[in-house]
C-alpha positions as CSV (number, residue, x, y, z in Angstrom):
1,M,22.0,-9.3,-5.6
2,S,19.9,-6.6,-7.4
3,R,16.5,-5.7,-6.1
4,H,13.8,-5.2,-8.8
5,F,10.5,-3.4,-8.5
6,I,8.1,-5.1,-11.0
7,H,5.0,-5.6,-8.9
8,I,3.6,-4.1,-5.7
9,Q,3.7,-7.6,-4.2
10,D,7.5,-7.6,-4.5
11,L,7.5,-5.3,-1.5
12,G,5.3,-7.6,0.7
13,A,2.6,-6.1,2.9
14,E,5.0,-4.8,5.6
15,G,7.4,-3.4,3.0
16,A,4.7,-1.7,1.0
17,A,3.4,0.0,4.2
18,K,6.9,1.1,5.1
19,M,7.4,2.5,1.6
20,L,4.3,4.7,1.9
21,A,5.5,6.0,5.3
22,R,8.9,6.6,3.9
23,A,7.6,8.5,0.8
24,R,5.5,10.7,3.1
25,E,8.5,11.5,5.2
26,M,10.5,12.3,2.1
27,K,7.8,14.6,0.9
28,E,7.5,16.4,4.2
29,R,11.3,16.9,4.4
30,S,11.7,17.9,0.7
31,Y,14.2,15.1,0.8
32,R,17.5,15.2,-1.0
33,A,20.4,12.7,-0.6
34,D,23.5,11.4,-2.2
35,L,22.3,7.8,-2.4
36,L,22.8,7.6,-6.2
37,E,25.9,9.8,-6.3
38,G,28.1,8.7,-9.2
39,K,25.3,6.4,-10.5
40,N,23.8,6.5,-14.0
41,I,20.2,5.3,-14.3
42,V,18.9,4.6,-17.8
43,L,15.2,5.3,-18.6
44,I,14.2,2.9,-21.4
45,F,10.8,4.1,-22.7
46,E,9.0,2.3,-25.5
47,K,5.8,4.3,-24.8
48,P,5.3,8.0,-24.4
49,S,5.3,9.6,-21.0
50,T,5.0,12.9,-19.2
51,R,4.6,12.3,-15.4
52,T,6.5,9.0,-15.2
53,R,9.5,10.2,-17.1
54,L,9.7,13.6,-15.4
55,S,9.1,12.2,-11.9
56,F,11.8,9.6,-12.3
57,E,14.3,12.0,-13.8
58,V,13.8,14.5,-11.0
59,A,13.8,11.7,-8.3
60,V,17.1,10.3,-9.6
61,R,18.7,13.7,-9.7
62,E,17.5,14.7,-6.2
63,L,19.1,11.5,-4.9
64,G,22.4,12.5,-6.5
65,G,22.3,10.4,-9.7
66,Q,22.2,11.1,-13.4
67,T,19.7,9.8,-16.0
68,I,20.0,8.7,-19.6
69,F,16.8,8.6,-21.6
70,M,16.4,6.1,-24.5
71,T,13.6,5.2,-26.9
72,P,13.6,2.4,-29.5
73,A,14.4,5.0,-32.2
74,E,17.6,5.9,-30.3
75,S,18.9,2.4,-29.6
76,Q,19.0,-1.2,-30.7
77,L,15.7,-1.8,-28.9
78,G,13.9,-0.9,-32.1
79,R,16.1,-3.2,-34.2
80,A,17.1,-6.8,-34.4
81,E,19.6,-7.1,-31.5
82,P,18.4,-9.7,-29.0
83,L,17.1,-8.1,-25.8
84,R,19.5,-10.3,-23.7
85,D,22.5,-8.7,-25.5
86,T,21.2,-5.2,-25.0
87,A,20.6,-5.9,-21.3
88,R,24.1,-7.2,-20.8
89,V,25.6,-4.1,-22.5
90,I,23.4,-1.6,-20.6
91,S,24.2,-3.2,-17.3
92,R,27.9,-2.7,-18.0
93,Y,27.5,1.0,-18.5
94,C,24.7,1.9,-16.1
95,D,23.7,1.2,-12.5
96,G,19.9,0.7,-13.0
97,M,17.1,0.6,-15.5
98,V,13.7,2.2,-15.4
99,V,11.6,0.6,-18.1
100,R,8.3,1.5,-19.7
101,T,7.4,-1.2,-22.2
102,F,4.6,-3.4,-23.5
103,G,4.7,-6.9,-22.1
104,E,6.2,-7.9,-18.7
105,A,8.2,-10.6,-20.6
106,K,10.7,-7.9,-21.6
107,L,11.2,-7.0,-18.0
108,A,11.8,-10.6,-17.1
109,E,14.4,-10.9,-19.9
110,L,16.2,-7.7,-18.7
111,I,16.3,-9.1,-15.2
112,R,17.7,-12.4,-16.3
113,H,20.5,-10.9,-18.3
114,S,21.5,-7.7,-16.4
115,G,23.1,-7.3,-13.0
116,V,21.4,-4.0,-12.0
117,P,18.1,-3.1,-10.5
118,V,15.1,-3.0,-13.0
119,I,12.0,-0.9,-12.2
120,N,8.7,-1.3,-13.9
121,A,7.6,2.1,-15.2
122,L,4.5,0.7,-16.9
123,T,3.6,-2.4,-18.9
124,D,0.3,-3.5,-20.5
125,E,-0.2,-5.7,-17.4
126,G,0.4,-3.1,-14.7
127,H,1.5,0.4,-13.5
128,P,2.7,-0.3,-10.0
129,C,4.6,3.1,-9.6
130,Q,1.4,5.0,-10.4
131,V,-0.7,3.0,-8.0
132,M,1.8,3.3,-5.2
133,G,1.8,7.0,-5.7
134,D,-2.0,7.0,-5.6
135,L,-1.9,5.0,-2.4
136,L,0.5,7.6,-1.0
137,T,-2.1,10.2,-1.8
138,I,-4.8,8.3,0.0
139,Y,-2.4,7.5,2.9
140,E,-1.8,11.2,3.5
141,R,-5.6,11.6,4.2
142,T,-6.7,8.3,5.6
143,P,-3.8,6.2,6.8
144,D,-6.0,3.4,8.2
145,F,-6.7,1.5,5.0
146,S,-8.8,-1.2,6.8
147,R,-11.8,1.1,6.8
148,L,-11.5,2.3,3.2
149,R,-13.6,1.6,0.2
150,V,-12.0,2.4,-3.1
151,A,-13.9,2.3,-6.4
152,W,-12.5,1.7,-9.9
153,I,-14.9,2.7,-12.7
154,G,-13.9,2.0,-16.3
155,D,-11.6,-0.2,-18.3
156,C,-9.8,-3.3,-17.2
157,N,-6.4,-1.8,-18.1
158,N,-3.0,-1.9,-16.5
159,M,-4.1,0.5,-13.8
160,A,-7.1,-1.7,-12.9
161,W,-4.8,-4.7,-12.6
162,S,-2.4,-2.8,-10.3
163,W,-5.3,-1.7,-8.1
164,M,-6.3,-5.4,-7.8
165,E,-2.8,-6.3,-6.8
166,A,-2.7,-3.4,-4.3
167,A,-5.9,-4.8,-2.7
168,A,-4.1,-8.1,-2.2
169,V,-1.3,-6.2,-0.3
170,F,-3.3,-3.5,1.6
171,P,-6.5,-4.1,3.6
172,F,-8.9,-1.8,1.7
173,E,-12.1,-2.8,-0.1
174,L,-11.9,-2.5,-3.9
175,S,-15.2,-2.1,-5.7
176,M,-14.8,-2.3,-9.5
177,A,-17.2,-1.6,-12.4
178,F,-16.6,-2.7,-16.0
179,P,-18.9,-2.7,-18.9
180,P,-19.7,-6.0,-20.7
181,G,-16.8,-7.2,-22.8
182,Y,-14.3,-5.4,-20.6
183,V,-14.4,-7.5,-17.5
184,P,-11.2,-9.0,-16.2
185,A,-10.6,-12.6,-17.4
186,G,-8.3,-15.4,-16.3
187,N,-7.2,-16.7,-12.9
188,K,-5.5,-13.5,-11.6
189,V,-8.6,-12.2,-9.9
190,S,-9.3,-15.5,-8.3
191,A,-5.7,-15.6,-7.0
192,Y,-6.0,-12.2,-5.5
193,L,-9.3,-13.2,-3.8
194,R,-7.6,-16.3,-2.4
195,S,-4.8,-14.2,-1.0
196,G,-7.4,-12.2,1.0
197,A,-8.1,-9.3,-1.3
198,K,-11.6,-7.7,-0.8
199,I,-12.5,-7.2,-4.5
200,S,-16.0,-7.0,-5.8
201,I,-16.9,-6.6,-9.5
202,T,-20.1,-5.3,-11.1
203,G,-21.4,-4.0,-14.4
204,D,-23.1,-1.0,-12.7
205,P,-20.7,2.0,-12.0
206,R,-23.2,3.6,-9.7
207,Q,-23.2,0.5,-7.5
208,A,-19.4,0.6,-7.4
209,A,-19.4,4.2,-6.5
210,R,-21.9,3.9,-3.7
211,G,-20.2,4.5,-0.3
212,A,-16.7,4.8,-1.8
213,H,-14.2,7.0,-0.1
214,Y,-12.1,7.4,-3.3
215,I,-13.4,7.0,-6.9
216,N,-10.8,6.2,-9.5
217,T,-11.0,6.1,-13.3
218,D,-8.8,6.3,-16.4
219,V,-9.2,6.9,-20.1
220,W,-11.4,4.4,-21.9
221,A,-8.9,3.9,-24.7
222,S,-5.3,3.5,-23.5
223,M,-2.1,3.9,-25.6
224,G,-2.3,1.6,-28.6
225,Q,-6.1,1.3,-28.5
226,E,-6.9,4.5,-30.4
227,D,-8.5,2.6,-33.2
228,E,-11.0,1.2,-30.7
229,R,-12.1,4.6,-29.5
230,A,-15.5,4.7,-31.2
231,A,-16.5,1.2,-30.0
232,R,-15.3,2.0,-26.5
233,E,-17.2,5.2,-26.3
234,K,-20.4,3.2,-27.0
235,A,-19.5,0.4,-24.6
236,F,-18.7,2.8,-21.8
237,K,-21.8,4.9,-22.0
238,G,-23.0,5.6,-18.5
239,F,-19.5,5.1,-17.0
240,C,-18.6,8.8,-17.0
241,V,-17.8,10.0,-13.4
242,D,-20.0,13.0,-13.0
243,A,-21.4,14.9,-10.0
244,G,-24.3,12.5,-9.8
245,M,-22.0,9.5,-9.4
246,M,-19.9,11.4,-6.9
247,S,-23.0,12.1,-4.8
248,L,-23.4,8.4,-4.3
249,A,-20.0,8.1,-2.6
250,A,-19.2,8.6,1.0
251,P,-19.3,12.1,2.5
252,E,-16.0,13.9,1.6
253,A,-15.2,11.4,-1.0
254,K,-12.3,12.2,-3.4
255,F,-11.9,11.8,-7.1
256,M,-8.7,10.3,-8.5
257,H,-7.3,10.0,-12.1
258,C,-3.8,9.0,-13.1
259,L,-3.8,11.5,-16.1
260,P,-3.9,12.3,-18.9
261,A,-7.7,12.6,-18.9
262,H,-10.2,13.0,-21.6
263,R,-12.6,15.5,-20.0
264,G,-16.2,14.9,-21.0
265,E,-15.6,11.2,-21.6
266,E,-14.5,9.2,-18.5
267,V,-15.0,12.3,-16.2
268,T,-16.7,15.6,-16.4
269,E,-15.0,18.9,-16.3
270,E,-17.0,19.7,-13.2
271,V,-15.6,16.8,-11.3
272,M,-12.0,17.2,-12.6
273,E,-11.9,20.8,-11.4
274,G,-14.1,20.4,-8.4
275,A,-13.3,20.5,-4.7
276,Q,-13.3,16.7,-4.5
277,S,-10.6,16.2,-7.1
278,I,-7.1,15.4,-5.9
279,I,-5.6,14.5,-9.3
280,F,-2.7,17.0,-9.0
281,D,-1.8,15.7,-5.6
282,Q,-1.6,12.3,-7.2
283,A,0.7,13.7,-9.9
284,E,3.0,15.4,-7.4
285,N,3.2,12.2,-5.3
286,R,4.7,10.3,-8.2
287,L,8.0,12.1,-7.4
288,H,8.0,11.2,-3.8
289,I,7.0,7.5,-4.3
290,Q,9.7,7.3,-7.0
291,K,12.3,8.4,-4.5
292,A,11.2,5.8,-2.1
293,I,11.2,3.1,-4.8
294,L,14.7,4.0,-5.8
295,E,15.9,4.0,-2.2
296,W,14.4,0.6,-1.7
297,A,16.0,-0.8,-4.8
298,F,19.5,0.7,-4.2
299,S,19.8,0.4,-0.4
300,G,18.5,-3.0,0.2
301,G,15.2,-1.6,1.5
302,K,16.9,-0.1,4.6
């Protein structure tokens, strides 16, 4: 039976902790293997990507496999063929799918009709690979998550949702700040809280930053929201992570951003290039966590 990585919660608390430890080990050893020797992994990307695509392509190759990259323009994904038919055909040719798409419903459809592992490389609802890589970056510095306070400042986008999910799996405190009109809605937050997640939500970014060991942000207008940019710049006034906001955090606090960044909007140039920034460690760790995810999916998690 295929193992799919769609959500961080798919791993369970013990499995997620093991994955971080394994990814760190892989990084320290410059790990190469033949786990995927003779296997073809198709990358199906309906959204643009730099870090996700490159890290997965390199990870697959360093585990002995080969990749095939597809966009809607290059396949029936952008035409009228039912997704269930595409899924059944792809799974007869390839050994796994890494999919970057819009809604999670497409991932569910692929899983229902394919017999190979499916990995979520980003949807509108979450970005679990990125957040697991970010957690690896934190784990390298502070492996005891039970004493950590992580701040999220900005939009309630897919990154924010995956951070909330992570807080339901790992024992850190998550302090989140959203402007009016961009606060998470629905029952998902309540479900995370019931599961034991320590999540607090405020409209004051300075309050969220106070005492945080790691401060996270992302662009204010994600892919597909470019026409909202002017309205979002107005709504997010005061949410730029600058030196003053970082000064409210814990001593030796670090700044994190999944990239790409709009310098001067959600974060200042000073913070991006400052000593507290660990953004490029985050980017590098995408490669190592991707290897661990692939190993989990293709070796039964052993």
